[in-house]
C-alpha positions, 0 to 999 in steps of 0.5 A, a space after each residue: 073836154 080836154 086835159 090841160 097839163 104842164 110839161 115836167 121839163 119846160 113847164 109849157 102848158 099842153 092840151 090833149 083829148 080827155 080820152 088820152 089819160 094814161 097815154 104818152 104825149 110829147 111836148 112840142 117845145 122841148 120834146 119831152 115825153 110825159 105820161 098824161 094824168 087826169 089832172 088839169 091846170 088852167 092859167 089864172 085870168 080866164 079861159 084858154 083859147 082853143 089850140 091844136 091838140 098836142 101844141 103848147 098854149 100861148 100862155 106857156 111860161 118861159 122854159 126852165 133849165 133841164 138836165 138834158 145832156 145836150 144843154 140849152 141848144 137842144 131845147 132851142 133846136 126842138 122849138 125849130 124842128 120836131 123831134 123824132 118819136 113815134 110815141 106821141 099820138 097827137 104830134 103832127 107828121 114830122 117834117 123829117 120823115 121826108 128826109 129818107 127820100 126827099 130834100 126836106 130832111 134836116 132843114 133846121 139850123 145847126 149849132 157847133 158842139 163839142 163831142 164828149 168822149 164818154 157821152 158818145 160811147 154811152 149814148 151810142 150804146 143806149 141806141 144800139 143795145 135795144 136793137 141788136 136783132 135788126 142791127 145784126 140782120 143789117 150787118 149780115 146783109 152787108 157782110 153777104 155783099 162783101 163776101 159775094 164781091 170777094 168771091 166774084 173778084 177772085 173768080 175773075 182774077 183767076 180767069 185773068 191770070 189763066 189767060 196769060 195776057 198782061 194787058 188783061 190782068 192790068 185791066 182786071 186789077 183796075 176794074 177791081 179797084 173801081 168796083 171796090 170803090 163803088 161797093 165800099 161807098 155804097 156800104 159806108 153810106 148805107 150803114 151811115 143811113 141806117 145809123 141816122 135812121 135808128 137814132 132819129 126814129 128808134 127803128 131800123 129795117 134792112 130796107 134802110 140799107 138800100 135807100 141811099 139811091 138819091 144820094 149815092 152819086 154825091 157820096 161817090 163824088 165825095 169819096 173820090 175827092 177824099 181819095 184824090 186828096 189822100 193819094 196826092 198827100 201820099 205821093 208828095 210824102 214819098 217824093 223825098 224817098 224817090 229823090 234819094 233813090 235817084 240820087 244813088 243811081 236808081 235801084 242798083 245803087 240801093 245795094 251799096 247804101 240802102 239806109 238813106 232810102 229806107 229812112 226817107 221812105 219810113 219818114 215819108 210813109 209816117 207823114 203820109 199816114 198822119 196827113 191821110 188820117 187828118 184828112 179823113 177825120 175832117 171828112 168824117 161827117 161828110 156822109 151824114 151831111 149828104 144823107 141828113 141835110 141833102 148836101 152836095 159833095 163839096 158842101 158836105 166836105 165843107 160842113 164836115 170840116 166846120 163841125 169837126 173843128 175841135 172834135 178831131 182829136 176826140 174822134 181819133 181816140 174814139 175810132 182808135 179804141 173802137 177799131 182795136 176792140 172791134 178787131 179783138 171782138 171779131 177774132 174772139 167770135 171767129 168773125 161772126 161778131 163782125 155783123 155787129 161791128 159795122 152797124 155799131 159804127 153806123 150808130 156811132 157816126 150818127 150820134 157823133 154827127 147829131 152831137 157835133 151839130 147840136 141837133 135835138 133828137 128824141 131819147 132812146 127808149 128806156 131812158 
């Protein structure tokens, strides 16, 4: 025999094995996790045709409004692609499992959505707080990489300085910047990957931090493009100060009247900061699009710009608050708390990405 019951959220008629009483199953229509009771319900008018276990029956009535904080688009997205939740023993293997190592990840359609300030913080905390331990371990590994790189960089720097060769010192500084860019890109992508993995599946492992290999070159390309744009903006903004300096006869002329150069440099610097912040906000979702949608560097920037439209101001406020609080938390904990800061940022980015793109996702445990 089979137990038939209706989903408490969308009223879809479901069927599960008789021995599943007391277990939990997920509705394939809306993704709601419900406990299976012993009662059954048969639609009027006859026998229900056999259907695969855990799938909605053909006679399911239209969905009714729910209190899902993501609105109706969440239910529609759920019908297009399976939600991530390991609690349903009857669900088919999720398509998105191929995402962490394959291009099949995230093939459903996206829908632009506004990010809400309070909701972003609330949901980030709901995903992050039950996973303090694994997140701290990931953060510890990340800090270990940063410390190791700094120690190696300082050792090589001292050796270059001790050589007394200016060319060697310049070469080291250039190499150090390149290696720093490579490492920082890996860390940023790794922590974004961990965040997406946690929000998608409710699980996080240290090995997730090292699983970005297939996507790294595209992420590096995107990082280079953003850095090039920001560098170009800074140069353009500082050109007026350079023009004023040259108009006064070069560095020697500053001593007579330094005020115009200082004003031009300050205004140019402020303009450069504003433009760089604007560019980086537009590219904020770039890494998630590469990792979650298998996008190329240019495509990731384009998608990020599209779905950050209307969300840049709220994300600026969120990141400003997170930066200030994280800085104070790190100082108060004597820098030990930094092992939580980076993973929290990864989860925040994942929640912002899934919210902005209107993707359905399973609720964190305990909700």
